[in-house]
VMD Tcl script that draws the C-alpha trace (Angstrom):
set ca {
  {104.43 93.41 -72.12}
  {103.96 89.72 -71.36}
  {106.63 89.56 -68.70}
  {109.31 87.98 -70.88}
  {112.43 86.85 -69.00}
  {114.62 87.58 -72.05}
  {114.31 89.84 -75.07}
  {116.76 90.64 -77.89}
  {116.85 91.99 -81.41}
  {118.04 89.49 -84.04}
  {118.31 90.67 -87.66}
  {115.46 93.16 -87.35}
  {113.12 90.83 -85.46}
  {112.45 90.48 -81.73}
  {113.19 87.18 -79.98}
  {111.69 86.64 -76.53}
  {111.92 83.87 -73.96}
  {109.71 82.99 -71.01}
  {111.95 80.26 -69.54}
  {110.15 77.35 -71.26}
  {110.28 78.46 -74.90}
  {111.39 81.19 -77.30}
  {109.28 83.18 -79.73}
  {110.19 85.27 -82.79}
  {108.13 88.43 -83.35}
  {107.84 91.04 -86.07}
  {109.52 94.39 -85.23}
  {106.25 95.75 -83.78}
  {105.94 92.74 -81.47}
  {103.20 90.97 -83.45}
  {102.99 87.58 -85.20}
  {104.81 85.42 -82.65}
  {106.32 82.18 -83.95}
  {107.24 79.52 -81.40}
  {110.82 78.24 -81.28}
  {111.57 75.19 -79.20}
  {114.58 72.88 -79.24}
  {115.71 69.98 -77.05}
  {116.49 72.32 -74.14}
  {114.33 72.47 -71.04}
  {115.22 76.15 -70.40}
  {115.83 79.27 -72.48}
  {117.67 81.99 -70.56}
  {120.23 84.76 -71.16}
  {119.44 85.29 -74.85}
  {122.17 86.85 -77.00}
  {122.67 87.54 -80.71}
  {125.15 85.11 -82.26}
  {125.79 85.38 -85.99}
  {123.30 85.87 -88.83}
  {119.88 84.67 -87.69}
  {121.37 83.06 -84.59}
  {120.37 83.36 -80.95}
  {122.55 81.73 -78.29}
  {121.23 81.03 -74.82}
  {121.72 79.15 -71.57}
  {120.30 75.67 -72.25}
  {119.93 72.49 -70.25}
  {119.28 68.79 -70.82}
  {119.83 65.51 -68.99}
  {123.01 64.66 -70.91}
  {125.07 67.85 -70.69}
  {123.49 69.74 -67.81}
  {123.77 73.53 -68.07}
  {125.41 74.49 -71.36}
  {125.19 76.97 -74.23}
  {123.15 76.28 -77.38}
  {122.36 78.29 -80.51}
  {119.12 78.26 -82.52}
  {118.58 79.64 -86.02}
  {115.44 81.80 -85.95}
  {114.71 81.08 -89.62}
  {115.11 77.30 -89.74}
  {114.66 76.41 -86.06}
  {117.77 74.22 -86.14}
  {119.75 74.07 -82.89}
  {123.44 73.43 -82.22}
  {125.07 72.75 -78.87}
  {128.02 75.15 -78.43}
  {129.52 73.99 -75.11}
  {129.72 70.69 -73.23}
  {128.53 71.82 -69.78}
  {127.77 70.74 -67.14}
  {127.88 74.19 -65.50}
  {128.00 76.78 -68.28}
  {125.83 79.91 -68.52}
  {125.59 83.63 -69.25}
  {126.58 83.57 -72.95}
  {127.53 86.55 -75.10}
  {128.69 86.37 -78.70}
  {130.44 88.43 -81.37}
  {128.20 89.85 -84.09}
  {129.60 87.50 -86.73}
  {129.01 84.47 -84.50}
  {132.65 83.39 -84.57}
  {133.46 83.83 -80.87}
  {131.46 82.89 -77.79}
  {132.12 84.19 -74.28}
  {130.41 82.50 -71.34}
  {130.79 81.61 -67.70}
  {132.15 78.11 -67.09}
  {132.24 76.49 -63.67}
  {133.73 73.22 -62.47}
  {131.56 70.20 -61.72}
  {131.32 71.17 -58.06}
  {130.93 74.92 -58.89}
  {133.88 75.75 -56.63}
  {135.70 77.74 -59.31}
  {134.36 79.62 -62.32}
  {135.93 81.42 -65.26}
  {134.76 83.85 -67.89}
  {135.77 81.84 -70.94}
  {136.34 82.69 -74.62}
  {135.66 80.00 -77.20}
  {136.27 80.11 -80.95}
  {133.25 78.53 -82.64}
  {135.37 77.97 -85.76}
  {138.31 76.09 -84.21}
  {136.68 74.99 -80.94}
  {139.62 76.31 -78.89}
  {138.88 77.91 -75.52}
  {140.78 80.26 -73.21}
  {140.05 81.67 -69.77}
  {139.66 85.48 -69.61}
  {139.09 85.85 -65.89}
  {138.92 83.25 -63.10}
  {136.91 83.78 -59.94}
  {135.01 82.00 -57.21}
  {131.53 80.57 -57.45}
  {129.93 83.55 -55.67}
  {129.16 85.37 -58.94}
  {131.71 88.18 -58.43}
  {132.33 88.44 -62.18}
  {129.24 87.03 -63.81}
  {127.12 88.06 -66.76}
  {129.80 88.83 -69.38}
  {128.58 91.16 -72.15}
  {130.58 91.76 -75.35}
  {130.88 95.28 -76.72}
  {129.41 95.98 -80.19}
  {132.90 95.99 -81.76}
  {133.70 92.66 -80.09}
  {136.83 93.96 -78.34}
  {135.70 94.34 -74.71}
  {133.81 92.13 -72.28}
  {131.84 93.71 -69.46}
  {131.86 91.89 -66.14}
  {129.02 92.76 -63.79}
  {128.72 92.34 -60.01}
  {132.49 92.66 -59.90}
  {132.94 91.94 -56.21}
  {130.65 94.88 -55.35}
  {133.22 96.19 -52.84}
  {131.96 99.73 -53.35}
  {128.39 100.81 -54.17}
  {129.26 102.35 -57.55}
  {132.18 100.14 -58.61}
  {130.36 96.96 -59.61}
  {131.31 96.92 -63.27}
  {134.57 96.22 -65.10}
  {135.74 95.19 -68.54}
  {138.48 92.96 -69.88}
  {139.85 92.79 -73.44}
  {138.54 89.88 -75.48}
  {142.16 88.94 -76.08}
  {142.75 88.74 -72.31}
  {144.27 91.06 -69.73}
  {143.65 92.76 -66.42}
  {140.12 93.98 -65.59}
  {139.56 97.74 -65.84}
  {137.11 99.09 -63.27}
  {134.25 101.39 -64.30}
  {132.57 103.78 -61.87}
  {128.84 103.82 -62.48}
  {126.47 106.66 -61.50}
  {124.07 104.23 -59.84}
  {124.43 101.49 -57.24}
  {124.23 97.86 -58.37}
  {121.17 97.23 -56.19}
  {119.15 99.73 -58.26}
  {119.94 98.13 -61.64}
  {118.03 95.16 -63.06}
  {119.73 94.74 -66.47}
  {122.51 96.34 -68.52}
  {123.42 96.51 -72.21}
  {126.04 98.20 -74.35}
  {124.80 101.13 -76.44}
  {125.16 100.34 -80.16}
  {128.06 102.81 -80.54}
  {129.94 101.26 -77.58}
  {130.35 104.67 -75.92}
  {127.86 104.23 -73.09}
  {126.15 101.63 -70.95}
  {122.36 101.33 -70.98}
  {120.66 100.08 -67.85}
  {117.15 99.58 -66.47}
  {116.61 101.22 -63.11}
  {113.62 100.88 -60.80}
  {112.52 103.85 -58.72}
  {109.55 103.30 -56.40}
  {108.60 100.24 -58.43}
  {108.69 102.07 -61.78}
  {111.28 101.02 -64.34}
  {113.01 103.25 -66.90}
  {116.02 102.97 -69.18}
  {119.07 105.18 -68.60}
  {122.30 105.77 -70.49}
  {125.63 106.23 -68.69}
  {128.44 107.55 -70.97}
  {131.84 105.93 -70.44}
  {133.51 109.35 -70.58}
  {132.10 110.21 -67.15}
  {129.39 112.62 -68.27}
  {126.06 112.68 -66.43}
  {123.65 109.80 -67.11}
  {120.63 110.46 -69.33}
  {117.12 109.10 -68.89}
  {115.90 107.57 -72.16}
  {112.33 106.65 -71.22}
  {109.70 108.39 -69.09}
  {107.36 105.68 -67.83}
  {105.34 106.46 -64.72}
  {104.13 102.92 -63.96}
  {105.14 99.25 -64.19}
  {108.45 97.44 -63.95}
  {110.79 96.57 -66.83}
  {111.39 92.83 -67.10}
  {113.81 92.86 -70.06}
  {115.02 95.22 -72.78}
  {117.35 95.41 -75.75}
  {118.49 97.97 -78.28}
  {119.04 97.05 -81.92}
  {122.23 97.97 -83.84}
  {120.22 100.76 -85.51}
  {119.12 102.18 -82.12}
  {115.58 100.79 -81.83}
  {114.56 100.05 -78.25}
  {112.36 97.07 -77.38}
  {111.30 96.19 -73.86}
  {108.95 94.05 -71.81}
  {106.98 95.87 -69.08}
  {104.37 94.90 -66.56}
  {103.61 94.48 -62.90}
  {104.33 91.72 -60.41}
  {101.24 90.05 -58.98}
  {101.56 88.22 -55.67}
  {98.70 86.47 -53.91}
  {98.58 85.37 -50.28}
  {96.58 82.17 -49.90}
  {95.40 80.63 -46.62}
  {94.88 76.86 -46.69}
  {93.14 75.30 -43.72}
  {93.30 71.66 -42.67}
  {96.07 70.88 -45.15}
  {97.08 67.23 -45.16}
}
mol new
graphics top color blue
foreach p $ca { graphics top sphere $p radius 0.5 }
foreach p [lrange $ca 0 end-1] q [lrange $ca 1 end] { graphics top cylinder $p $q radius 0.2 }
display resetview
């Protein structure tokens, strides 16, 4: 693991990001090819159509917005106008984008659906700027949108979903508190939620079925943290692991 901030499967290959650039790797993690567009950042990677990866981008003209890069050609398209857009998720066919859009002053935000064919947008859920419904994640069938950190009023009720067509949020009770989870994904069959959980500094991947059955531990690591992970549509797991290194430096006579 190289400590990647983002990692996803795209058409059988692994795409990673370390904030400043993206790389495309073979399925075993080898042969990295650098991808770099006009953006100054590359965060919140998500699959978006054949060969496409959408992400939170930024430039001087549009501020924070969503862009999409083709991993085969390297061509990049801006998908939203900004200036305060982030947390993208996309349908498998790349026709519909869901993201978090905030006003210029970030006083109000909305989980927003946008058709990439017609360009029309609609608000799915409006909320304040305190992140109480951030990080939307589309289900594999493209019908549901997970909303994480949903107010966090109760330790285990920090997750909800709304229909892609719009409607009232439906709360989900998770078997683990939000503070113990570092990242979540849908399982490829849409019947459970996968999440990375750190216990005593050691990260592992768990599966929580939506039918209320007991969670299941999918990995058995005994060291290191998990920085990012993803599962492919054919159930292959890829993850970035490593340790955090922090140095304390004393500087004398600083001027």
